[in-house]
ZADOBA-600207 format. One record per atom (N, C-alpha, C): residue in one letter; x, y, z. Coordinates in pm, whole numbers, plus 50000, padded with zeros to 5 digits. Example, Ala and Ser with C-alpha at 12.3 -4.5 7.8 and 13.67 -1.06 7.14 Angstrom:
A513194943150780
A512304955050780
A513204967050780
S512854977550708
S513674989450714
S512905000350787
//
This chain:
M649905132912455
M648675133312532
M647495136112439
D646385130412473
D645145132812401
D644395144012473
F644225155312406
F643525166712465
F642065167512422
S641515156512367
S640165157212311
S639085159912415
N639355157912541
N638375160712645
N638615174212713
Y639475182412655
Y639845194912719
Y639515207112633
H639055217412702
H638785230312638
H639865239912687
I640665244912593
I641785253712624
I641475267912580
G641575277412672
G641545291412636
G642965295412600
Y643165301012482
Y644525303912435
Y644675319012415
G645215325812517
G645435340212512
G646705343512435
I646595353312346
I647735357412264
I647955372412284
T649155375812333
T649525389912351
T650635393512252
G651035406112253
G651805411812144
G653295409312134
S653775397612160
S655165394512130
S655205389211986
F655165398611893
F654935395411753
F655975386111692
C657205386811742
C658275378411687
C658035363511715
T657135360411807
T656855346311839
T655565341311775
F654915349511694
F653615345611639
F653675333211550
A654745331511474
A654855319511389
A654915306911475
Q655685307511585
Q655755296111677
Q654425293911748
T653775304711784
T652475303811851
T651465296811760
R651455300911635
R650545294711538
R650795279611529
K652055275611525
K652405261311519
K651855253911641
Q651925260211758
Q651435253711879
Q649915252511879
V649235262611828
V647775261811817
V647405250111726
I648095248811614
I647845237611521
I648115224411593
H649235223611664
H649615211211732
H648575207211838
L648135216811918
L647125213912021
L645805209611957
K645455215711846
K644235211811774
K644375197511721
E645555194111668
E645795180511620
E645745170411734
M646055174911856
M645995166211974
M644565165212028
G643605171411959
G642205169911992
G641585180912074
A642355190712116
A641825201212203
A640785209812134
K639795213812212
K638895224612170
K639585237312217
I639775246812127
I640535258912160
I639685271212133
T639635279812234
T639025293012217
T640155303212223
P640475309712111
P641525319812115
P641015332612181
I641915339212251
I641615351912318
I642705361612275
F642305372512212
F643275381612151
F643385394712229
S644625398912255
S644835412212312
S644475422612207
F644255434912251
F643935445612156
F645065447612056
Q646325446912102
Q647475448912014
Q647555437711910
T647295425511952
T647325414211858
T646305416111747
Q645165421811781
Q644085423711684
Q644325435111587
T645165444911627
T645205457311550
T646565461411494
L647655456411548
L648965461411507
L649595452911398
D649805459011283
D650595452711177
D652065455411207
T652895445111193
T654315446411223
T655135440311110
R656435440811124
R657305434611023
R657125419411020
F656435414011124
F656195399611129
F654875395711064
G654085405711019
G652865402610947
G651685411410983
S650615408810914
S649365416210930
S648565410611047
A648055419711131
A647225415711244
A645985408211195
K645345413511094
K644115407511041
K644375393310992
E645445391310916
E645755378010865
E646075368310977
F646825372911079
F647175364111190
F645925359911266
V645105369611304
V643895366711382
V642955357711303
E642725360811177
E641855352511094
E642405338311080
G643725337011069
G644355323811059
G644135315511186
I644305321711301
I644095314611427
I642625310511441
C641725319411403
C640285316311410
C639935304711318
E640555304411201
E640305293411107
E640805280111163
I642005280211220
I642575268011278
I641695262611391
T641205271611474
T640465267611594
T638965266011571
D638485269711454
D637045269611425
D636275278111527
S636855289411562
S636255298311662
S636565312811627
E635595321411645
E635835335811624
E636655341711737
G636775334511844
G637605338911956
G636955349712040
I637695353712139
I637285364212231
I638135376412202
R637465387912178
R638185399812134
R637935412112221
T637025411012317
T636705422512403
T636685418212549
I636795427912637
I636715425012781
I635355419312818
P634225425112771
P632925419112805
P632755404712756
E633365401312643
E633295387412594
E634095377912682
A635145382912748
A636015374512831
A635445372112971
E634685381413022
E634215380613161
E633405368013192
P632525363213101
P631725351213133
P632525338313151
I633795338413117
I634625326413139
I634545322213286
G634515331913376
G634445328813519
G633145322013559
P632015329013548
P630775322913593
P630345310613513
N630695310013386
N630315298513304
N631265286713320
N632475289113371
N633435278713410
N633635268013303
Y633875272213179
Y633935262513071
Y635335258913022
L636365265813070
L637725262313030
L638335252413130
D639095242913078
D639835233813166
D641185239613203
V641775247013110
V643075253213131
V643105265613041
M643835275713086
M644055287413002
M645555289112983
V645915292712862
V647305295112823
V647435309712782
I648535316012820
I648895328912761
I650235326712691
A650185326412558
A651375323312480
A651325330512346
P652125340512327
P653145345512419
P652535354612526
C653245354912638
C652875364112746
C653975374612755
T653645386812716
T654635397612720
T654955401612863
G656025409012880
G656365414513011
G655295423913061
N654695431412971
N653605440513007
N652415432713064
T652045421912997
T650925413613044
T651275407013176
A652495401913189
A652915395513315
A652855405613430
A653335417813407
A653335428113512
A651905431413554
K651025432913456
K649625436113487
K648955424513561
L649195412313515
L648615400613580
L649085399713726
C650365402013745
C650955401513879
C650325411913973
N649935423213917
N649395434213998
N647885435713988
G647215425813933
G645755425813930
G645125435913836
I645845440113734
I645315449713637
I644625442013525
V643375445613498
V642575438513400
V642075448513296
D642885451013194
D642505460913093
D642615455812950
T642675442612933
T642675436512800
T641805423912805
P641365419012690
P640595406612689
P641365394812749
V642675394012723
V643475382912776
V643545383612928
L643775395412983
L643845396713129
L642495394113195
M641415398613135
M640085395713190
M639815380713186
A640185374413075
A639995359913064
A640785352513171
A642045356613192
A642875350213294
A642265352013433
K641845364213465
K641235366813596
K639965358413613
A639115358413511
A637865350913518
A638125336013532
H639095330813458
H639435316713464
H640015312813600
M640885321213652
M641565317913778
M640605317413898
R639495324313888
R638545323814000
R637985309814019
N638115301413916
N637605287713923
N638645277713973
G639825282614010
G640855273914066
G641465264213967
K641435267913839
K641995259313735
K643315265213685
P644145256913619
P645495261413582
P645545272213474
L646495281413496
L646865291613399
L648315288913362
V648565286813234
V649905283813183
V650445296113112
I651635300413151
I652255312413096
I653495308713015
A653545313712892
A654735312212807
A655335326212791
I656275329312877
I656845342712884
I657635346012757
S657565358512717
S658345363412604
S658555378412627
T659715381812685
T659945395712719
T661425399212715
N661705411212666
N663085416012660
N663605420412797
D662745421012900
D663225425413031
D662945415413143
A662945402513107
A662695392013207
A663715392413320
L664955395413288
L666015396013389
L666275410413433
G665365419213400
G665455433313439
G664215437113517
M663465446713463
M662295452013533
M661235441513563
N661105431113481
N660055421213501
N660465409213585
F661715409013630
F662195397613708
F661345395313832
K661015406213903
K660215404814025
K658795400113994
N658225404513882
N656875400213846
N656835385313811
I657815380713737
I657885366513703
I658025358213829
G658895362713920
G659065355614047
G657775355014127
A657055366114133
A655785366514207
A654755357214142
L654675357314009
L653725348413941
L654075333713963
M655365330613967
M655775316813990
M655355311814127
N655155321014218
N654795317414355
N653285317414378
M652495320314274
M651035320814288
M650415307314257
K649355304314330
K648645291714314
K648025290814175
N648105279014117
N647495275613988
N648105282613867
I649305288513884
I650015294413770
I651245285813741
Y651395282213614
Y652485273413571
Y653185279813452
F654485277813443
F655275283813336
F655775273213238
V655675276513110
V656375268913008
V657855271713031
P658715261513034
P660135264013055
P660665274712959
F661555283013011
F662055294312933
F663535296612959
G664155304412871
G665565307612886
G665925319812803
Q667185323812817
Q667665335412741
Q667665331912593
D667175341312512
D667125338712369
D668285345012293
N668945354912353
N670095361212288
N670915368312396
H671705360712469
H672415366112585
H673475376512550
K673935376712427
K674975386412390
K674405400212363
S673375401012279
S672865414412245
S671635418412325
K670955408612390
K669775411512473
K669875403412602
P670805406812691
P671065398412809
P669905397112906
N668935406112904
N667785405112994
N666595397812933
S666695394412806
S665575388512733
S665465373512759
M664225369112782
M663955354712797
M662685351312720
I662655339012671
I661525334512590
I661225320012623
A659925316712620
A659505303012649
A659895293612536
H660145281212573
H660385270512475
H659015264912438
L658375271112340
L656985267812307
L656765253312268
E657825246712222
E657665232512189
E657305224212312
L657515229812431
L657175222812556
L655795226612609
L655025234212531
L653695238412575
L652765226512602
P652625216912512
P651705205812542
P652085198312670
E653355195712688
E653795188712809
E653555197212934
T653765210312923
T653505219313035
T652025219113072
I651155219212971
I649715218512996
I649365205313066
E649935194513018
E649675181313078
E650045181313226
F651215186613259
F651645187513399
F650705196613478
A650375208213422
A649535218013491
A648165212213524
L647615204313433
L646315198013459
L646375188313576
K647585183913611
K647785175313727
K648255183213849
G648295196613835
G648705205113945
G650205205413968
K650975202713863
K652435202113877
K653115211613779
Q654245217113821
Q655085225413735
Q656125216613668
I656155216813534
I657185209513461
I658545215013501
Q659545206213507
Q660885210213547
Q661895205513441
P663045211913429
P663385224613492
P662655236213423
V662365246613500
V661655258013445
V662595266813364
I663785268913415
I664785277313344
I665715267913268
Q665755269613135
Q666585260813053
Q667485268912963
//
């Protein structure tokens, strides 16, 4: 698909083990012509982990997208009244972010951006990445799947032997999921 006529808000939350895949998808969407505005959670901006430096990751995403991105709640709020995104993605979307989104809690730039974007009746695409998808977050994922204008990147268990409740999105299906979401459809099958 050619995304050259689309502006994508790309929310990134703290599932640090998926950051390399996330970066690849940002590059891929940019190569497909999309204008991308990255939106960073506070943890993404500040926490250095065994997967890399927060500063290097954020700067790398900003360089790829040619955008300084959205880093604060006040910067995210105008997404609603200015109505400039065609679709918003949260990839990765942690269990914490999914739970807050499900319950209307807006305490990060990504959650404010999602709330502001959703008021315009446009698609929100979620790429879940959580160790408790089949545990504490199962009900939140189910509730989000039943909400209007929310679409999921297909996901499945990533390590059923040592982390049986963990599920992660198949990020390689993100562009196709966005294409379906822009048409008001959920790509199938969702659970793979």
